[in-house]
Steps between C-alpha positions, in 0.01 A plus 500: 500500500453863611775638725419495878412818688757622747559803730713771339496729809450359846309653788730705734473566879345842592545709811235778534396751765163448656231699318706534173413311170673169409538289184620145415556422124635218290545450124435172317610396148150445343201718458153373604628318807252524793646445845405473871631710793562340848579664842677297766388179308128603470344579158410863465162565341426845662655711770411841614721770345665241263450480121652276224595631158632344176668716252623286209773270636505685837290379795457747803371487862434866605424606864366876529582546863716240688381383844656247741260222352669532160840370628590148379624272234326536158524245213383519138429164314389406155538142367846390562644851583502668842688786660483631863613803716404658828357843594646641824298785655712763672331722771771722660431750780339826376398835651246760364676727254377837639587399850848369381563842333404689811710286726815538280467866397355673818700454824326411817545787753487497884589724790727331760293333765210425264389142413569392132287231325565402135248235370550330158210270361622248237365222269672190383524114540538410860710447696662837459803593730523869593818653631579869594866612460673819613872561408496147342412336844174326548288669777421280799234577760629690816333722762414772246513340151251233392445332164158328442396282206180334393398326170378844368746767649818574670537776757794698667417666831740733685401631843647839607707562187865625532740667254688178464177341355518730191655363185445268195291193558449195265208269510561162329192282417595156375321177390578205269403714201733805567609787709363865538724762662359828612735792600362756744627801690413605860581850611503574879519868616625599844664788692882519427770316697701749724766699312829314461748579768714583673412872538831683425602829642627705204565815692486605867572848639377712796199620296422242240492117463466337156389134475480255205335166436411273212158426339304191632596167332127443440271792434188292562420481133405873471766775465631682808345838516697666797708442812409622851785596736475504875744597776522398872725665754704241691342466860149604375201280379352749244564455124475835316410513123769709318349482161456308175709446182377397154591144378789623298676645816658267745684767702371741761648793691359640822608814688276406797790378720707646775866463534631222730162331498447135366211383286337199336358534146255270336355495136192342357395446136155592379308353198128504404438201723650645822815584705774251562656406830783733600878461430670639820847648533780453748557787748611815320661795681490871392867595539613803708580824326877569452447886516383685814140570578342840491566739794215694676426850341761758600429774761531871441756634754490866396413728199597847384509691168856367433513145657286201609648233723345149522588187699396132480546159664659180364259255320378192699679264252853560382483223223787257433778739610553803722376842402779726351295822471188677385359679187264805539249614241276809489203619300273808483163426663239406236750372250593132418880536423752417771854667457814377671635719791824303534664260235740338747350310806552684830561314817330753732123479565459879476535740201489881465385609155568851351431478125116598539276756346363749758130474566449151335363204699710180487477131590796268574561121501794275595631166381774276660797353304699182560736283294192345306383834390240784592191381698143621486442878554306619807160656494520886443570732798238752604498804260706800618554860357845642424442829691566658839244412779213751512325657793154396620214668310303794658154497631202449269283821452118557535404162659125493523189262498331521156215268578371240751212249548402252761825279460769703313684833488666640178802707554670752255825687523774687297869408451763644733648844384741466214826546690369244745363220274634493146586137532179375670431127411169465665295537821397296811172543692464408869198505734391446855161533692453739778540217767810344354857655523654268231521606131407245236619513141219515244705415178749222446656663187572871453204705374597677169194741489413779753169344612408198698180332640539343848226231528343264755454777764222497781214750479485777769873442582770770507832417306838654484665489143854597386680499158876499437700540166767227424834514307811279487601635848171390660187677616465882566336702766117387549198731443216409742124567532194379703182382329168343577272293281191633322158337525468133400363488147204268430588129417458440119516125416761433220341522151671472156378769266510299183396700188522480124878585519579184694512205244456144614719371208815671376711401207849645529773499243830341634742781611217759567414624837212339703336785700175441669332763742213391725313766694349414834338659812543394862544647846719441681768407231464134406780245463553467119620154366583410142535139378597338170334150445433486873870568606691810595608729201830418327793728587479710173138624595470806725191626687442864594183584715410858594197738501242236440670334198719192489727451185674184361796574291723262296755682290575268218245217470627138442300193391519369854306802624181355336243377764225605738565804727287553813475816714371447860391783733453415887438722796557427874141397541544197254300665215650382175462578122683349203521544122683289245596551139694317231825610336616336176860605393536424126701613203489489118581132424841385382522358143416135442801264422598353162228373262495148340268407208393133435263345245335242742182475287526529114444853364508667846783655696523476879677800662670430841713746701693519832285668771561867594698537824207715624271188529673441844341814644204591270186289537310697218758464227395372166653474150407629143633334184531711179610393146581672178554349157811677388806676657338842471134418526266611775471298818160359559372345829410131449475394874415706808444439869723182492582383848730214392831502314356343173272597215406309180438705178297310233421749219828438318527530120766270343781690327476817717772622751364556858668701781374472862539732807386446855457767777401476861229736642352605840292793631799737471603434135676276252849352509759517222441233225668160456517428129588217260814561291438265211165495312263208526381344164297198393611395156241478226435159378645445151241434233571186302342410162521156350332387182367141556313280263140448606431189685186325611406642853420223733293565822705719732505327831707773678333633811603817711598436857205481753501444878303188598570558871594858614764607741345537860609743786710340767555594872795319653715552818867602502750221456246249338503378135255640254389332180284694255346295202270539207411317185549625138367366162593606146662369179792495440567466889555854632834621646454589869678800675439602866525872625487662848402856515585517130846356559593190287580198719654275232862538619427543874653194681272553804191388300434153339273500195342169367268425206365140490271460189343845566489485872728794596635553847728765666662384826631759756718336769512641847288814428596841649318843512686601182318224302171671560343659191311440171595196302416454126538201276507569126435241230617581136480317172485604132128541521478738797569580867314443828580586859371442857574695818476433868632661816725326755458627864767412768405481866732481799541181695295623790 
């Protein structure tokens, strides 16, 4: 009889993921055998998604896409033979791939105090257990943190986030088919913690105190930018800001202290998120000085051609020990150098000096000495001449009235005779009315000329006037006269006589003189007031008003003298007239700083340079970029009227050397150049020749890159997250590169770039004003290049 059929290879159990294909197969010993398939004891004739195949001795049951209904025990029978096995359907937890990539590669960012919500939808066979872990500990609900779960998602909610919430989180999704673990990062930014204490006093003297501290233990997630130092005097409530230090400096020296006084100091750290609470010091005392304080200026006791005698008083503070003597110094008036009079301290508080030059004017100062050393010197004495005392000057000659009007009288006179007045230092004028016996001085300082106008007089009144010559011995004999006022001139309202010579806008080169003459008419004489930017004139400006013209004079113009100048005329009746003009102090710009060259976009060169120092004071400054193509070639302008510190040159020819030069310009001229040292060159591509056997050319399926969805402009607020996206097609898949203002962002850690099957995104975390600008995404493959541009605008929080 024929041998019986038997099973050479049994059915084997299969475990398969839901949605994947599955196959059961067995091998029998005879060809031509027909068999029957059973599932869970029931004969299978047809089932959706299931097919039966026979390939020689092999019998197969094939499922295209396994679902839960396909799980069970299967049996193959044919005559006396049978074999069975089970299909187990696995359905572990799963999360969308794009979402999963974003969750794991891009941190979630929040500012302290903001609420944080992270929601993760999932699929898989229920029940699914979801657990959130931080630092290997499972998170449990509390007053701020809550974990929610449904059949389709799990969610972490944190209210009023804190720095301690930042870190690495793990989400574990588990069912009977498997486990999915997702690692996420949460970043929380905050102002820094206070600097680490205690505040140490590194140095303390009568004039200076130096303090030191340590950086905060937590910088709030953003680097510390600076420290603010404040001081409070013991016994007072007010804190005074002393200054700031950069983040690299954790010491500060102040000279705003007084000896024997005590102070508190406090320090705050500053980052982009705000200012920390303060670290406060213990009480710090400015120690007393060991050497004596400065005496009062010495007094002149007597002076002659051979000797000058001075005296002085002891200083108010003797220091840490008793005073053993005094040192005296002298200098010629008008010079800066002090010369010692005595090298050994003298105990007496009076000194007669003989080593002097006749006729010179001297000043003297004194310093006290104790065991700790020489104290501060006194202020200088009054100047005194080394000469014999002179007699009073004689009487002035030819005193007379040269003119008068309704309110003033002008006097003129001549010097006293030569033998009576060779050393005249000036004149004084006095007046009294006919019904008053007391004389009144008209001038506070000696008059150097031999004419003077007495103003503010009453019409139709008779006055007595007298003039005396002055020298070092005092006033001489007076010359006197009687005078009456002339007719009252008609009142002329104040009026500025502005003509073509008076400009409303002046450009002055720094160091040159500013001289502006403004003519006017008015009767009586008006009050003339000059202002700069609405405030009184600075000390270096002088005003001279006479004979119907007022002049503004500034000897050597500085940049701070730029501004709006106003002249105002006003008479006693309240009539007023004003005129304003602009002054711009400028100079030829300083040279730009060093140049850098970069090839941000292929076959171009981007020239960047450090700004000219003149940018601080020159609003109309701009730059010109020049290039030449050899070391001795002619310079040619390639960019002009550039108001930034960057220029991109595109017309490059591979294989040539290029040199670049940048100059700064304004209305006055051109700065010196800043130049590149090394030439810039783009290498020529090497030509390659290969002989290849001809082949049959199939259809070329390559396609150059093209944008299916273009980049769109964005407007976002400071501190928020920005995501810019576009969609790109092409074959082979293009390589993607992002640029900001022509700068390649590939290696910049502050940007996250993703590319999911042609959907390209650039994520900017916590945007600042510096992130504003033009962004470009470039797609390149072997068939071509395409790009899309859009502008990112940053707005403030308010």
